[in-house]
C-alpha positions as CSV (number, residue, x, y, z in Angstrom):
1,M,0.0,0.0,0.0
2,K,1.4,3.4,-1.0
3,H,1.8,5.9,1.8
4,D,2.0,9.7,1.2
5,I,3.5,12.0,3.7
6,I,2.5,15.7,4.1
7,D,4.2,18.1,6.5
8,G,2.4,21.2,7.4
9,R,1.0,23.3,10.2
10,R,-2.3,23.1,12.0
11,F,-4.4,26.0,10.9
12,D,-5.6,26.7,14.4
13,T,-2.4,26.5,16.5
14,G,0.4,26.6,13.9
15,T,1.8,23.5,15.4
16,P,4.0,21.5,12.9
17,V,2.5,18.1,12.1
18,R,3.0,15.2,9.7
19,I,0.1,13.5,8.1
20,T,0.6,10.0,6.7
21,L,-2.0,9.0,4.1
22,A,-2.9,5.6,2.8
23,N,-5.0,5.7,-0.4
24,K,-5.6,9.4,0.3
25,A,-7.1,8.6,3.7
26,V,-5.5,9.6,7.0
27,L,-3.5,6.8,8.5
28,K,-1.6,8.8,11.2
29,I,-1.1,12.3,12.5
30,E,2.0,13.1,14.5
31,A,3.8,16.1,15.9
32,I,7.1,17.1,14.3
33,E,9.6,19.8,15.0
34,K,9.6,21.8,11.8
35,A,7.2,22.2,8.8
36,P,6.9,24.7,5.9
37,D,5.6,28.1,6.9
38,D,3.1,28.2,4.0
39,V,1.6,24.7,4.1
40,W,-1.5,24.4,6.3
41,I,-3.7,21.5,7.4
42,A,-7.3,22.5,8.1
43,P,-10.8,20.9,8.3
44,A,-12.8,21.2,5.1
45,L,-15.4,24.0,5.1
46,F,-19.0,23.3,6.0
47,D,-22.0,25.3,4.8
48,P,-25.3,25.1,6.7
49,Q,-27.3,26.7,3.9
50,I,-27.0,25.7,0.2
51,N,-30.1,26.3,-1.8
52,G,-28.5,25.3,-5.1
53,Y,-25.1,25.5,-6.7
54,A,-23.3,25.2,-10.1
55,G,-26.5,25.8,-12.1
56,V,-28.5,23.3,-10.1
57,D,-31.6,24.6,-8.2
58,F,-32.6,22.5,-5.2
59,Q,-36.1,24.0,-5.3
60,R,-37.1,21.7,-8.1
61,D,-39.2,18.5,-8.2
62,D,-36.9,16.9,-10.8
63,V,-33.4,17.3,-9.4
64,T,-31.3,14.3,-10.5
65,W,-28.5,12.2,-8.9
66,D,-26.1,13.4,-11.5
67,E,-26.8,17.0,-10.7
68,L,-26.3,16.5,-7.0
69,S,-23.0,14.6,-7.7
70,T,-21.9,17.6,-9.8
71,V,-22.8,20.0,-6.9
72,A,-20.9,17.9,-4.4
73,H,-17.7,17.9,-6.6
74,R,-17.9,21.6,-7.3
75,M,-18.4,22.4,-3.6
76,R,-15.3,20.4,-2.9
77,E,-13.4,22.5,-5.5
78,A,-14.5,25.4,-3.3
79,A,-13.0,23.7,-0.2
80,C,-16.4,22.7,1.2
81,G,-16.5,19.1,2.1
82,Q,-20.1,19.0,3.5
83,F,-23.2,21.1,3.5
84,F,-26.9,21.2,4.5
85,Y,-29.2,20.7,1.5
86,T,-31.6,23.6,1.9
87,L,-35.3,23.8,0.9
88,T,-37.1,27.1,1.0
89,T,-40.7,28.2,1.4
90,E,-43.2,26.2,-0.7
91,A,-46.6,24.6,-0.3
92,W,-46.2,22.1,2.5
93,P,-46.9,18.9,0.6
94,V,-44.6,20.0,-2.2
95,L,-41.8,20.8,0.3
96,L,-42.1,17.4,1.9
97,G,-42.0,15.7,-1.5
98,R,-38.8,17.5,-2.4
99,L,-37.2,16.6,0.9
100,A,-38.2,12.9,0.4
101,R,-36.8,12.9,-3.1
102,A,-33.5,14.5,-2.1
103,K,-33.1,12.1,0.7
104,A,-33.6,9.1,-1.7
105,L,-31.1,10.5,-4.2
106,R,-28.6,11.1,-1.4
107,G,-28.9,7.5,-0.2
108,Q,-27.9,6.1,-3.6
109,S,-24.2,6.7,-3.0
110,K,-21.8,6.9,-0.1
111,D,-20.2,10.0,-1.8
112,L,-23.5,12.0,-1.6
113,T,-24.3,10.7,1.8
114,N,-21.0,12.1,3.0
115,A,-21.3,15.4,1.2
116,I,-24.9,16.2,2.2
117,A,-24.5,16.1,6.0
118,G,-28.1,17.0,6.7
119,W,-31.0,19.3,5.8
120,H,-32.1,22.9,6.4
121,V,-35.7,23.8,5.9
122,E,-36.0,27.6,5.7
123,G,-39.7,28.3,5.7
124,P,-42.6,28.3,5.5
125,F,-42.8,29.2,9.2
126,M,-41.5,32.7,8.8
127,S,-42.8,36.3,8.7
128,A,-45.0,37.3,5.8
129,A,-44.4,41.0,6.5
130,P,-43.0,43.2,3.7
131,G,-39.2,43.1,3.7
132,F,-39.0,40.3,6.3
133,H,-40.2,37.6,3.9
134,G,-37.3,38.4,1.5
135,A,-37.6,36.4,-1.7
136,H,-39.9,33.9,-0.1
137,D,-43.6,33.9,-1.2
138,P,-45.5,35.5,1.7
139,A,-48.8,33.8,0.6
140,L,-47.2,30.4,1.4
141,M,-46.2,31.3,5.0
142,L,-47.8,29.2,7.7
143,D,-48.0,29.0,11.5
144,P,-46.1,25.9,12.6
145,T,-48.1,23.1,14.2
146,P,-47.0,20.0,16.1
147,E,-48.0,18.0,13.0
148,H,-45.7,20.0,10.8
149,I,-42.8,19.4,13.1
150,R,-43.5,15.7,13.3
151,D,-43.8,15.5,9.5
152,L,-40.3,16.9,9.1
153,R,-38.8,14.5,11.6
154,A,-40.6,11.6,10.0
155,S,-39.2,12.6,6.6
156,V,-35.6,12.4,7.7
157,P,-35.8,10.4,10.9
158,D,-32.1,9.8,11.5
159,D,-30.5,12.8,9.8
160,P,-29.3,16.2,11.2
161,L,-32.1,18.7,10.6
162,L,-32.0,22.5,10.9
163,I,-35.2,24.6,10.6
164,T,-35.6,28.4,10.4
165,I,-38.6,29.8,12.2
166,S,-40.0,33.2,13.0
167,P,-40.8,33.0,16.7
168,E,-43.6,35.6,16.6
169,R,-45.8,33.3,14.5
170,N,-48.7,31.6,16.4
171,G,-47.6,28.4,17.9
172,A,-43.9,29.0,17.1
173,I,-42.6,28.7,20.7
174,E,-44.3,25.4,21.2
175,A,-43.1,24.2,17.8
176,I,-39.5,25.2,18.7
177,A,-39.7,23.2,21.9
178,L,-41.1,20.2,20.1
179,A,-38.5,20.4,17.4
180,V,-35.6,20.5,19.9
181,S,-37.1,17.6,21.8
182,L,-37.1,15.6,18.5
183,G,-33.4,16.3,18.0
184,M,-33.7,19.2,15.5
185,R,-31.6,22.4,15.5
186,V,-33.7,25.6,15.4
187,S,-32.5,28.9,14.0
188,L,-34.6,32.1,14.0
189,G,-34.9,34.2,10.8
190,H,-37.0,36.3,8.5
191,T,-38.4,37.7,11.7
192,D,-39.2,41.0,13.4
193,A,-39.7,39.3,16.8
194,S,-39.5,41.5,19.9
195,A,-36.7,41.0,22.4
196,E,-39.1,39.2,24.7
197,T,-40.1,36.8,22.0
198,L,-36.5,36.1,21.1
199,D,-35.9,35.3,24.8
200,A,-38.9,32.9,24.8
201,A,-37.5,31.2,21.7
202,V,-34.1,30.7,23.3
203,K,-35.7,29.3,26.4
204,A,-37.6,26.9,24.2
205,G,-34.3,25.7,22.7
206,A,-33.5,27.9,19.6
207,T,-29.8,28.5,19.3
208,G,-29.2,30.2,15.9
209,F,-30.1,33.1,13.7
210,T,-30.2,32.7,10.0
211,H,-28.1,35.1,7.8
212,L,-28.1,38.0,10.1
213,G,-28.6,41.4,8.3
214,N,-30.8,39.8,5.7
215,G,-34.4,38.7,5.7
216,C,-35.3,42.1,7.1
217,T,-36.3,45.6,5.8
218,Q,-33.6,47.8,4.3
219,S,-34.7,50.7,6.6
220,L,-34.4,49.8,10.3
221,D,-35.1,51.8,13.4
222,R,-31.8,53.0,14.8
223,H,-32.9,52.4,18.4
224,D,-34.7,49.1,18.2
225,N,-34.4,46.6,15.3
226,I,-34.0,42.9,14.8
227,V,-30.3,43.1,14.2
228,L,-29.7,44.8,17.5
229,R,-32.1,42.5,19.3
230,M,-30.3,39.4,18.0
231,I,-26.9,40.7,18.9
232,D,-28.2,41.6,22.4
233,N,-29.4,38.1,23.0
234,P,-26.5,35.9,24.4
235,G,-28.2,32.7,23.6
236,L,-28.1,33.1,19.8
237,C,-25.3,32.4,17.3
238,A,-25.7,34.1,13.9
239,S,-24.8,32.9,10.5
240,V,-23.6,35.7,8.2
241,I,-23.0,35.9,4.5
242,P,-19.4,37.0,4.0
243,D,-19.5,38.4,0.5
244,A,-19.3,42.2,1.3
245,I,-22.7,42.5,-0.5
246,H,-25.3,41.2,1.8
247,V,-23.6,42.8,4.8
248,S,-21.5,45.9,4.2
249,P,-17.8,45.7,5.5
250,P,-18.4,48.3,8.3
251,M,-21.5,46.4,9.5
252,F,-19.6,43.1,9.2
253,R,-16.8,44.4,11.4
254,L,-19.3,45.8,13.9
255,M,-21.1,42.4,14.1
256,H,-17.9,40.7,14.9
257,S,-16.9,43.2,17.5
258,A,-20.2,42.3,19.3
259,L,-20.4,38.6,18.6
260,V,-16.8,37.3,18.7
261,P,-15.8,38.1,22.3
262,G,-16.0,35.2,24.7
263,Q,-14.9,31.6,24.7
264,T,-17.5,30.6,22.1
265,P,-17.9,33.1,19.3
266,R,-21.5,33.8,18.3
267,V,-20.9,34.1,14.6
268,C,-20.3,31.7,11.7
269,Y,-20.5,31.9,8.0
270,T,-22.8,30.6,5.3
271,T,-22.9,31.4,1.6
272,D,-26.7,31.1,1.3
273,A,-25.7,30.0,-2.2
274,M,-28.3,29.4,-4.9
275,S,-27.9,28.0,-8.4
276,A,-25.9,30.9,-9.7
277,A,-23.0,30.1,-7.4
278,D,-20.0,28.9,-9.3
279,A,-21.8,29.6,-12.6
280,P,-21.5,32.4,-15.2
281,P,-23.6,35.5,-15.2
282,G,-27.1,35.1,-16.4
283,R,-30.6,34.2,-15.3
284,Y,-31.3,31.5,-12.7
285,R,-34.2,30.3,-10.7
286,I,-34.7,29.6,-7.0
287,G,-38.0,27.8,-7.1
288,K,-40.6,29.9,-8.8
289,V,-38.5,33.1,-8.5
290,E,-36.4,34.1,-11.5
291,T,-33.2,35.9,-10.7
292,E,-30.6,37.8,-12.6
293,V,-26.9,37.7,-11.9
294,G,-24.5,40.2,-13.5
295,A,-20.7,40.5,-13.5
296,D,-20.9,41.9,-10.0
297,R,-22.1,38.5,-8.8
298,I,-25.1,40.0,-7.1
299,V,-28.3,37.9,-7.2
300,R,-31.4,40.1,-7.8
301,M,-34.9,39.6,-9.1
302,P,-35.0,41.3,-12.5
303,G,-35.8,45.0,-12.2
304,K,-35.6,45.0,-8.4
305,T,-32.9,45.9,-5.9
306,N,-33.5,43.3,-3.2
307,F,-31.3,40.2,-3.0
308,A,-32.4,36.6,-3.6
309,G,-29.7,34.3,-2.2
310,S,-26.1,34.6,-3.2
311,A,-23.6,33.5,-5.9
312,L,-20.8,33.2,-3.3
313,R,-18.4,30.2,-3.3
314,P,-17.4,29.0,0.2
315,I,-13.6,29.5,-0.1
316,D,-14.1,32.9,-1.6
317,G,-16.2,33.9,1.4
318,V,-13.3,33.0,3.8
319,F,-10.9,35.3,2.2
320,I,-13.4,38.1,1.6
321,A,-14.2,37.9,5.3
322,A,-10.5,38.1,6.2
323,D,-10.1,41.2,4.0
324,M,-13.2,42.9,5.6
325,L,-12.0,42.1,9.1
326,R,-8.3,42.9,8.3
327,C,-7.4,39.6,10.0
328,S,-5.8,36.3,9.3
329,W,-7.6,33.9,7.0
330,R,-7.1,31.3,9.8
331,E,-9.7,33.1,11.9
332,T,-12.3,33.3,9.2
333,W,-11.6,29.7,8.1
334,A,-12.5,28.6,11.6
335,R,-15.9,30.3,11.4
336,A,-16.7,28.7,8.1
337,S,-15.6,25.2,9.2
338,L,-15.7,24.4,12.9
339,G,-17.9,27.4,13.8
340,A,-20.5,26.5,11.1
341,R,-20.5,22.9,12.3
342,R,-21.2,24.0,15.8
343,Y,-24.0,26.3,14.7
344,A,-25.6,23.3,12.9
345,G,-25.2,21.0,15.8
346,L,-22.7,18.7,14.2
347,S,-19.8,17.0,15.8
348,L,-16.4,18.8,15.5
349,K,-14.5,15.6,15.6
350,Q,-15.1,12.9,12.9
351,D,-12.9,10.1,11.8
352,G,-12.4,10.3,8.1
353,A,-13.9,13.8,7.9
354,P,-12.9,15.8,4.8
355,F,-9.8,18.0,5.3
356,C,-7.7,20.4,3.3
357,I,-4.0,20.9,2.6
358,L,-3.6,24.6,1.8
359,N,-0.8,26.7,0.5
360,V,-1.4,30.2,1.8
361,E,1.2,33.0,2.1
362,D,0.5,36.4,3.6
363,N,-3.3,35.8,3.4
364,E,-3.1,35.0,-0.3
365,F,-4.4,31.6,-1.3
366,K,-2.0,29.8,-3.7
367,H,-3.4,26.4,-4.2
368,G,-4.8,23.5,-2.2
369,R,-6.4,20.1,-2.2
370,L,-9.4,18.7,-0.4
371,F,-9.3,15.0,0.7
372,A,-12.6,13.2,1.0
373,N,-13.7,9.6,0.5
374,G,-10.4,8.5,-1.0
375,D,-10.2,11.4,-3.5
376,A,-8.0,14.4,-3.6
377,I,-9.7,17.4,-5.3
378,E,-7.9,20.5,-6.4
379,I,-9.3,23.6,-4.7
380,R,-9.7,26.8,-6.8
381,R,-10.6,30.3,-6.0
382,T,-12.7,32.6,-8.2
383,N,-10.4,35.0,-10.1
């Protein structure tokens, strides 16, 4: 059996280590005295919210196994080894049907089972108020019931499952408590809940907040708004889109100033990617909504200014975040890998989990490889 040896530094501590690979899988990791200064060993990125990718829209009834395999490979080229397959607001029977189909396709191969780590259902239990519903159809919004929550759990009984809920909806606090009792992770989002309602949701078991700074009106009260209320609640960890588009660089820095202090930072990253991610400019769909993506990579509904998901690739988000924060890529990589896994309720330690060997010098990515399932995939950044 051929053994490959790679010397590098742990991305989190800088400690020199040697990885011995057998058939591109980790056989042994050991400490060594010296390693190259520009070779880094890091966990693969994880994204808790992928609505589509590489021209493939997950909000379709006819997604194929080949398309999902393409997405998994292209995500790995962006240093993302695993993600949550995300379904957005739709008529309830249709949404359940899409979830069942996606689960069946995932189960057809070990590769997809490893790549799709779980599921994120964003809607329909969210605010229908103008601005807060975002690109979701407000006419399809529902109050969550115990039956809805049990339907979801029955659809993917053994898989990690994240749901986004607006806690001000009727029955939402009870639904959150039931979901948590059934092993689900609950994130709040597309909401204008009061501070008191956010507190009640946290006490019921909610732990996250979906893409903070988005899913809300462009004009916010400077004294009291949902962004301030979320930041002021110590029980919530926010996912943020690090593309310098959905959240401006100054706001991005201010969010981190408030959410990062402490032993467990309260911020992680998601791309909130839709089908235009890692695809050329043009027109793309996210469910029934047609979007337009120009050279600026901003996803908009034609003729409108509001955003509808993003075209961001995971690895690009890491380095854009580092530029905005004026910090090391190693800090932002942690938020898009271990921090995102913690947000989604996934284990931080997994035997055989995807990992990356990266050549980075002075915050500039040179090249890298992602190792997963016996394969080594070349990582590329968007130029």
